[in-house]
N, C-alpha and C positions, 0 to 999 in steps of 0.2 A: 841393202841386200844387193850385191853385184849381179849384173847381167848374166853372168856366167853360172849362176845358181837358179837360172828360171828352169821350170819343170821342162824336160827334154823330151818326154814321152810324146808330146805332139810339136814338133820344132815347126812344121808347115804352118799349121793353125797359128802359132804364135807370131810366125814371121807375117803372115797374111794381115792379121790385125794390127801389128806394128806398123806395117806399110800403109793400111787403111787410116791409121792415126795420123801418119805423116801428111797422106793426101788431104785429110780433112784440115789440117792447119794451112797447108799450101792453098788449098782452093777457097778457104774462108778468108785469108788475106787477099788473094788474089781476086776473089770475086768482089770483095769490098773495095779494092783499088779500083775495078771497074765500074761500079756503082758511083764512087766518089769522081771519078773523071767525067763519066757520062753526065753526072748532075751539073758540071759546068756549062755543058751546052744547052741544058734545059733552061737555066737562068741568065744565058747571054742574049740580050735584047738586040744584038747586031744580026742575028739569024734570022731567017723566016720562021713563020709560025709553023709550018709543016716540019721544018728541019728540027724546031724543038719539039714537036710531037713526037717525032720520031725518035730522038735522044731519050724522051720520057720512056717510051716503049723499052729501049734497050736498058734504061736505069732499073724499070720494074723487073723485068725478066732477069736481069741479071742478079738483082737482089735476092732471088730466091736461093742463090747457091749458097751465100753464108749462111742462110735461114736453115737450109738442110744440114749444113756441117755443124751448126750448133746443136740442133735436134740430134744428132748422131754422136757427138762428143762423149757424152756421159757414159753411153751404152760401150763403146769402143773401149774408153779409158777404164771403166770398171772390169771389163773382160782382161785386158791388159794388167791390170792389177792383180787379177787372180794368178796370173801365170808368174808374177814375180813374188808371189807369197803372202799377199793380203787376202785372207779367205773371208768372204761375206756369208753370212747365214742363207740358207737354201731360198728363204722367202724372199730376201733382198736381191741375191743374185737373179732370181726370176724375173722380179721388177725391174732391175737394170737391163736386162736382155730385151724385155718387152718395150721398154720405154722408148728407145731409138727409132723401131719401126712406127709405133704409133704416133710418136710427136712429128716424125716426117710427113706422116699421112694427115695429120691435123694441120700442119704448115702448108701443105700441097693444096687441101680441100679450102682452106681459107682463101687461098689465092684464086683457086679455080672456080668458088661459089661465090666470089665477091658480090654483094648487092643482094644476094638471097637470104631468106631466112635461116636457112641451114648453115651459109657461111657466116653470117652474123653471130649465130649460136655457138659455133666452133671459136670463132675470132674472141668471143667473151671468155669462153672456158680456157683458152690458151693464154689470155691476158692474165687471168687470176692465177693459172698455174704458174706462169714464170713469177707473179708477184709473190706466190708461196716458195718458189725456189729461192729467191733473193735471201729469205731468212731460213729456210730448212736447211740449205746446204753449210752455211756457218755453223749453225747449230749442231749439225751433225759431227762436222769437224771437231768443235770444241768438245762434245761428249765422247768421241772416239779417241780424242786425244787425252782427255783426262782419265779414261777408263784403260788406256793402254794400248788398242790394237793400231792406232796410226803412229806411234811414237817412233817406230824404226823406219818410218816412211816420211820424213818432214816435207820432203821435196812434193809428195802427193798431197798432202794437207794443204801445201801452198798453193797447189794447182787447182784444187777445189774451191778454195777461197777467191782465187782469180776468175774461176768460172763464174762463180756467185756474182762476181764484180761485173763481169761481161753481159750477164743476163739484166744486171741492173742497169747498164749503160743503154742496152737495147730496149729497156723498159722505158727509160727517159726520152730515147729517141721517138718512140710511139707518142709521146705525150707533146714532144716538140714539133713534129712533124706535119700536123694538120694545118697551120697556114700555109705551107709549101703546097699542100694537096689542094687547098681551096684556091689558092692563086693560079695553080695550073688549071684547074675546071673553069675558073674565069676565064683565062686565055683560051681554053679549047673552046668554050661555049660562045663567049661575046668577043673574042678576039683579044689582041695585046693591048694593054693599057698600063698606066702608070702604077695603078693601085694592084693588077696582077702580078705586074714585076716586082713591085714592092713586096708583096706578100711572099712570093717565091723565095726571092732573095733572102729576107730576114728568117724565114723558116728555116732554110737551108744553113744559114750561118749560125742559128742557134744549136742546129745538130752536130756541127762539125767538131766541136771539143770532144763529145762523146764518142764520134767516129775515132778520132785520133787516140782516144784512150781505149777503145776496143783493140785498135792495132797494136797499142804498146802491150795491152794486156795478153793477147795472142801470142805475140812475138815472145814476151816473157815466159809464158806457160811453156812454149814450145823449148826454149832455153832450159827451163827447169827440167824438163823430160829428158834432155841430153846430159846435162851436168849431174843430175840427181845429188845435190848436197845432202850430207846427212846419211847417204845408203852406205 
């Protein structure tokens, strides 16, 4: 369906959500690039301990930006899909609209309440929710493709599959990052040692292929949104 066929009764609302969708892509990629760059200073053993500690704070806080963007993406994308003619059942639309704010709140509280029982509980819930979404999204795409609603929107189906892949990459990053965190804690508590440097370096290098995959996936998803093949 061509963009000129978008429902015109609320053009400002459509434009606002489309603009927000673009911003989410921009800040996701930009934030991730900042995280990637700051991480190189954390593992740089030629820098002082204090400099590396400061770089880690920048790394940690910048990392929240792409996390927020991911959490909001399904909600914004789902609302935009309604504008271009993909109709969700009412119950599903309520869930889509609620998902973004709730997920952003969970992501923020996991960060803000780190180390507390409440923070650990939310982190565990978020972990398993992401695990569920890795399989739920492709299953939903296949079902709605076979039954017909997604067939006029092949580019939208592709974007949902890519989003599932992005969640998978983030899920793997959580599994790969602990050695880096352990090495950092060793450095922060005991000082710089070859062991702490090795743990940080090896942990970070194990993560990088998945970071690159996320960049590629986000960029491809944005391109599909512009091109809309099959529309």
